N, C-alpha and C positions, 0 to 999 in steps of 0.2 A: 565779627566773631567767626572763627573757622567752623566748618561743619563738624569736625571732631569735638570742638569745645561745646557746640550746641548739643550734641548727643550726650556728652558727659554731664551737662547741666540739666538735661531733660529728665523729668520724673513722670513715670507712667502710673496711673491710678492703680490701686491694689487689685481691683476686679480684673482689669485688662491684663495685668501681670500674671494673675492666676490662670486666666484663659490661655495666654501665650505659653506659660509653663506647661500646662497640660497638652497644648498643641505640639510643643517640641517633643514631649514624651511620646505622644501619639505617632509622630513622624517616625521615630526610631523603632517603635513597636510594629508599625506597618512594614518598615524595612526588614525587620526580623521575621515577620510572618511570610513575606514574599520570598525571602531566602529559603526558609524551611520548606516552602511549598514547591520550590523548583529545583532544589539541590538533588544530586544523584547519590550521595553516599550517606550511610547511616550516621556517620560521625557528625554530620551537619544536621540532617533533618530529624534525627532521633536524639543523639547525644547533645546536640546544640553546642558544639565546639566552635564557637565563633562569637564575634561581637560586632555590632554596627553602631555608628555614631554620627552626630552633627558637631561641627567645629566652627569656631569663629574664623574670620579672615586671617587672623594671626596663627591659627592652629590650636587654640585653647578649646578644651572640651566643653560643649554646651549641653549635650545629652548623649548618653550611650544606652543602647538596649541591653537589658540585663543579660549577661552571658558569663564570660570568664573575667573575674575581677582583675586578674593579672594583666589584662589588656588595657587597664585604666590609664596607664602611662604610655605603653607602647604605641597605641594608635595615634595619640596626640603628637608624640615625638616623631612618628613616621610622617604625619601630615606636615609638620614643621620642616622636616628634612627635605620633603618634596618641594616645599615653597622655596627653601634656600637653594636647592639644586637648580630649579628652573628660573626663579625670580618671578615676581608678579607679572612683569611685562610679557613673559612667555607662557603664561597660563591663560588659555582662551576658552570661551564657551564651547561645550562639546568635547573637551579634553577629558581623558581618564588616565590617571597616573597610577603606576603599579610598581611594586617591588616585593621581594620576599627576603631581602637582605637581613640575615639573622642579627647582625650587629646594630642595625637600625631599629628593627621591631623589638629586639631583645629576646626573641624566641627562636624556634627552629625554622628551617627552610619550608616546612609544610604550611606555614602561615603566609599565604598570599594576601597582600593588602592592596585594595583598589580604592582610589580616591577621586572624587569628581568635584570640580568647582561649581559653586552656585552663583549665577549671575542674575541680577535684577535691575532692569532699566540700564543695562550696559555696564553695571558696576559689580565687581566681585564682592559678595557679601558673606561667603563662608564656604564650607566644604562638607560633603558627605563621605563616609568611609566605611569599608567593610573588611574586616580581617577574619579569615576562615581557614579551617584546617583541611588541607588536601590529603587524602589517604596515602598517596604515593607521589613523590617528587624525584624519583630516580635514586641514584646512590646505592650504597651497600644495603642489602636487605637482611636484617636480623643480627648482624654482628655489632660489637662495640666499635664505634668510630673514634678516631683519634685526631681528626682534623675536619674542617668544614668542607673540604673538597670531596670527601668521600660520602657526604651526606645528601647530595643531590644537586639539581640544577639551581644556579644562583642567578636571579634576575636583578640587575642594578636598578636604581631609580630611572624610570623611562616612561614613555607614553604608550599605553596600550591602545589608546584611541586619540587621534589628533583632529580636533574640530569636527567630531562626528564620524571620522573615517578610521576604521579598525586597522591596526598594524598587523597585517596577515603574516608577515615574516616572523614576528614574535610568536604568534599563535603556532606557526609551524615548528619553530624551535622548541617550544614547550612540548608540543605533541610528540616530537621525536625523542625527548629526554625523559619521558615518564612511561611506566609500564602499562597503565590503563588509561590511554589517552582519552577515550570517549567519556570516561567518568571525570577525569580532571577537567576537561573542557566543558562538561556539563555543569560542574561546580563553578567554573569560571563564569559561565553565562548567568548562573544563579546569583553570583555576587554582583554582576553588572545590573541585574534586575533590582537588587536591593539598593544600590547607590543611585540609580536613576529614579527609583521610586522616591527616595529621600530628597533628591534634587527637585523633583516635581512638587512634592508636598511642601517643601520649605519655601519654594517660590510662591506657592499659593498663600502661605502664611504671611509672607512679605507683602504680597499684593493686597491682602485683606486688611492688614493693620498698619502697613507702611514700614519701610526699612528702618527709619529712625526710631519708631516706637518699639519695634521688635528688638533692635540692638540695645535700646535703653532698658527694656524689660529684662533682657539677658543680663545686663550689668547689675540690675537690682536683684535678680535671682542669685547671682554669684555673690553679691554683697551679703545677702541674707544667709546663704550657706556659710560664708566666712564668719558671720556674727555668731551663728549657732556653734560652729566649731570652736571659736575662741571662748565662748561662754562655758562650754563643756570641758575645755582644756583647763580653765580656771578652777574647775572642781577637782582636779588632780593635784595632790600636794606637791609643792615644789621639791625638787630633789634630783639626784642622779641614781638611776636604777640599772642594774646589770644582770644578765643571765647568760647561760651557755647550754648548749646541747651538742649533738653530733649527728652526722650521717654515717651509715654503715661503711660504705666505700664507693669508689668511682667505677666499679665494674671491671677494673683491670688489676689493681693492687688489692686483692680480696682481703678483707679484714682490717685494712688500714683506715681507721676512722678519720672523718673529715670534720674539723671543729667548726661550730657555729657560735659566735659570740657577739652579743649586741649590747649597746649602752644607750639608754634613753634619758634625756635631760628635760625636765619640765621646769619652766621659768615663767610664771604668770600665765598669760594666755597663749604661750607658744611652746612648741615641743621640738626637740632635736633628736633624731634617731641616727646614731653613729654606728655604721656597719663596717668600720675600718678593720675590725678583727675577725670578720668572716673569712673563711679559708681562701687561700689563693686558688686561682683557676686550676683545674685538674686535667689530667690526660684523657680520662674517659669522658663520655658525652653528656655529662650532667651540668654543664655550664649554661649560664644565660647571660644576656647582655645588660648593659647599665640601666636601660629603661625598666627592666624587670626588678633590678635592685631597688630603684626608686619606688616602684609599684609595691614592693614588700612593705615598705614603711607607710605608703599611702593607704593600702588596704587595711592594715592594722589601725591606723589613725582614724580612718572613716568608721570602722567598727566601733571604736571607742567614743567618737565624738558626734558623728552625724549618720548613724546607721540607717535611719529612715528618711533621710533628706533626698528627695528626687526632684528633677532628674539629676543623675550623677554629673557633677560639673567641677571645674577647677577651682571655684571659689572655696570649696571645702578644704583645700590643701594649702591655702595661703599662710596659715599659722605654723605650718610644718616645714622644718629644714632637715635635709638628709645629707649626711656626711658619708661619702663612699669613694674610696680610691678605685681607679681602674685596675683590672687584673685579678679580680676575685671571682669566685664561682657565680656571683650574681652581677658581675660587671666585666665579663670576659672579653678578651681582645682577639682579633683575627690572628691566626687561623684556628684557635681552640674550638673543639667540637661542641655542638649545641643541641643535638637531636633530642635529648631528654631534659630539656630546659626547665620543665615545669615542676620537677620533683623537689629539688633543694629549697626553692623559695617558700614552699609550704611550711617547712620547719623554721625558716627564718621568721616568718610571721608568728608562728607558734611561740618562738623564743622571745619575741617582742612582748607578747601577752604575758609570758612567764616573768619577764623583767618587771612589768608593771603590777603584777599580782599583789605584792606587799602594800603598794600604795592605794590600790582601788580593788580590794577583795570583792566588793559588791558588784563590780563590773568585769571581773576577771573570769577566765574560763580555763579549765585544765587542758592538758595536751590532747590532741586528737590524732587519728590514724595517719593523717598527712601523706597520703599517697593515692594515686588513681587506682592502684591495684588492677592494672590494665594490660592483659597479654595481647600480643599481636600474633596472628597466625596467617600462614599463606600455604597454598598448595594448588593442585590441579583439580578443578571441579569434575566429578564423575559424570555430570549431566551433559556438559558441552565441551569438556576437554580444555577449558580456558583457565588461565591463572586467576586465582582469587586472592585478595588481601583484605583482612578485616581485623579491626581492633575490637575486642569484646570487653565492654565495661563503659564507664568506671563502675567498679563493684559496689562502692559505697561502704562506709565503715562507721565507727563510733566517734562522736564528738565529746569533748570534755564536759564534765558537770560544772555548774555554777553554784554560787553560794545559796541560791534559792530554788534550784531545780536540777533534775537529772539531765544528763546529756542526751542528745537525740541519737537514734540508732540507724545504722545502714543509710547514711547520708553522704553525699559526695563531698570530697575534701574542699578546704577553703580556696585553694587555687582555682578550682573550676566552678565554684558557686552555683550557677543556674543550670549546669549541664545535667543530663539524665543518663541513666544506664541504658544498656542495649536490651530491648524487649526479647525475651526468650522466643516468642512466636516468630519475630522477624529473623532472628539468628537461624533458627531451625528451618525456616522456609527458604532462606537464601543461601545457606552454606551447609556443608556436610558435617554438622555437629549435632550432638544430642546433649541437652542440659540435664544431667542426671540429678543434680541437687542444686538448690539455691535457697539457703535458709540462714536464719540468725545463728551466730556462733556463740554457743552457751559459754558463760563465764569469761567472755572476752572483755567485759567492762571492768574498769577500775572500781574497787569498792569504796564506799564513803557514805557519809550522812546523805549525800546525794550521789548516786552512782553515775558512772559515765555511760555513754551510749554503747550499744553493742555493735560488733562487727558482723561480717557475713562469711559464709562458706559457699563456694560455688565449684561444682565438679562438671567438667565438660568432656564428653567422650568424642573421639574421632570416629566418624562413620566411613571415612576414607582417609588415606594417609595425608597428613599435613605437618608443617613445621611450626613450632611455637617458640616465641621469645618473650621473656619477661624482664622488666627493669626495676623491680620493686625495691624500695628502701624502707627504712624505719622498722626493720626486724629486730635489731638489737637496741636501738634507742627507743624504748617503749614510751607510749603516751603517758606523761607524768600526771600524778595527782597533786592537789594543792591542799594546804591547811590540814594535813594528816590523811588526805585521801590516798588511796592506793593507785599504783601504776596499772595500766591496762595491758592486755596482750598486744604484742606487736603484729605486724603483717607477716604472712607466711606463704609457703608454696610446697606442693608435693606433686610428683609425677608417677603415673602408673604405667608400667610396661608389663604386658603379659600377665596381668592380674596382681602384680607385686608393686606396692607403693614404696617409692623412695622419698624419705622425709628428712634426710640428714644433710640437706644442702647447707653450705656455710652462710648463705644469705638467701634472698628470694630472687636472684638474678640467674636466668638461664638463657642461652643464646643458640638459636637454630637447632633445637632438640626435635628430632623426628619422632612423630607418633604414628603408629600403624593403626589399622582398623581395630577398634575395641580398646585401645589405649586411652588414657585420659590425663588431664591435669587438674589440680585442685588449687584454687586461689583462696587465701584466707586474709581477710582484712582485720586490722586491729580494732580495738575498742577505744573509748575515751577515758581519760583519767578521772578518778573520783574527787569529790570535794568534801572535806571534813572527815572525822573519824568514822569508820564503819560501825563502831559501837553506838554511835548516835543515830543510826538509821532506825526509823520506825520499824519495829519487828513485823507489823502487819504488812508493810511494804515488801519486806524481805520474803515473807511467805507468799505474797502475790507474785513476786518475781520467780519464785520456785515453781509455782503452779503454771506460770506462763512459759516456762522453759528457759528463762533468761539466766537464772542462777541455779546451780546444782544444789542438792541438799547438803553435800559435803562442804561447799563454799559457804553456804548459809550457816552451818555449824562452826566451821573452823575459822572463818574470816569475820563474819558478822556476829558470831556467837548467838545465833538464834536456833533454838531447838524446835523441831516440828514433830507433830504426832503422825499417826498412820494415814491421816487424811490431808497431810501437808498444811495443817493449820498450826498456829503458834501454841507450843507448850509453855505457858507463861512461867510456871515455877522453874522449870529446867532452864529457860532463857535467862531469868533473873540470876540464877546461880552461875551460868556460863559467863555472863557479863560481869558479875561481881568478881569472879576469879580473874577475869582478864583485865579489869580496870581498877580493882581494889575497892570499888564502891559503885553503886548504881549511878550512871551519869544523869544529871538533872535535866538534860536536854532531850531525853527520850522517855517515852512512857508506854507502858503496856496496860491496856484497859482490862 
């Protein structure tokens, strides 16, 4: 019997499988920790805009450290592309493979991806990988790009390190093509720390339990994830479900909506997500690659079927089929621009949930703010006269309500999952900015029996001149409610020049706007849609929301039909009358004590 057959037939006892499962998870968590401890830029060590992972010899996902959900497919496909490019015979111990090719990773050129083979007893047993966001990779700063060539340096699949020897020529080329070389190379070294940590720890796991046992345990873990996914898919009624939404525009043709249409087919224990009718690729920089298109379906599917199954692995996605032609905004082809790759996929995922809402209302979620609400600023530091570049955010916004609970407030959008916002103290210590305000945005949530989460408002003042660019969408396509729930406020933007606020932007996209000392910009994140009729919301909860500042007294009265007294407590008689007039009769699903 061949070695492969022996591995396939081998069964590892459940206790050992669980130990190995947690060992794999621990490896990626240590990779994650070492990256954040050694990175140079806020976007990595504070915002956590990266993902690390372990992969099989074939490039399948074994475990990824929680980070950006949208990297779930991109990293695996990038590892597979590197295997295909070099061939196993040309991958040696001590090699480190690199690329930032947008059409391979599915994202923008800022995502440098380093991969290291794991050898044990002279045999290739898997790979470690780290994909992380570099703050600057050259290219145009601040403007809308219209092709990939204007977006920065492109590194094809190649070897950063060959059998332990660093390719210094590549390092020099990178350093010459970025504006802040010391920071870029600092983050590069941090990524190398992450993947070498993973390689060392994975080898220790193989040594402790044996390669055949570890591989057999991984197979069983993936089979278990598949079984859970299939079981939960069976709980979704068979049928064809469709939904549509739209994006505001591509940053060039202002006001020209970009359609997002999805079709989901459930048949037994399998699901097919058809993304054929998502908009064609656009001239502005909102496109992403095919791996991101697949990830849209996979992220939605995992949320619905295996949300708490860890470590994240490819077994969870075996019952899922994705139909997606090339040449859409989530499967763009060279040379279409990709710099703001992350924005449109959030709404694609939202729309998949929307399509399935009639089938599984108990597991559905209303629309969310679906944007990073993330401005980029650059200028000359008054302290040392050097260029600074920083992205401030993600701001966090409202998530949609569910059939059983309110949506969460001021939380990062689904695309970025485990990422964090930028701490005010760090921003003010490192850059010439003053955060005047960072607070919950009253009335931003969609009303409902269960209201959506609330968005936020952030005002940032320039302490010395700088230039600001924003690329925010979902201003006009507001987060939708379900089952009679109200839509939420969309995202927004305002700019203050010499004390006067400009609030009439046609969208929330501005490019290279100069702010002088004392000027400011305001970021507004949307809320989440509501679930169920606002007339069915417990009046005491409405009063509590008013006291907390989440809902104004006006909205409480006009939308929820709840009357309050001078102490902002429920006026029961007046509320009964308001709701009677609104509904024709008192709803049986709410009660006033």
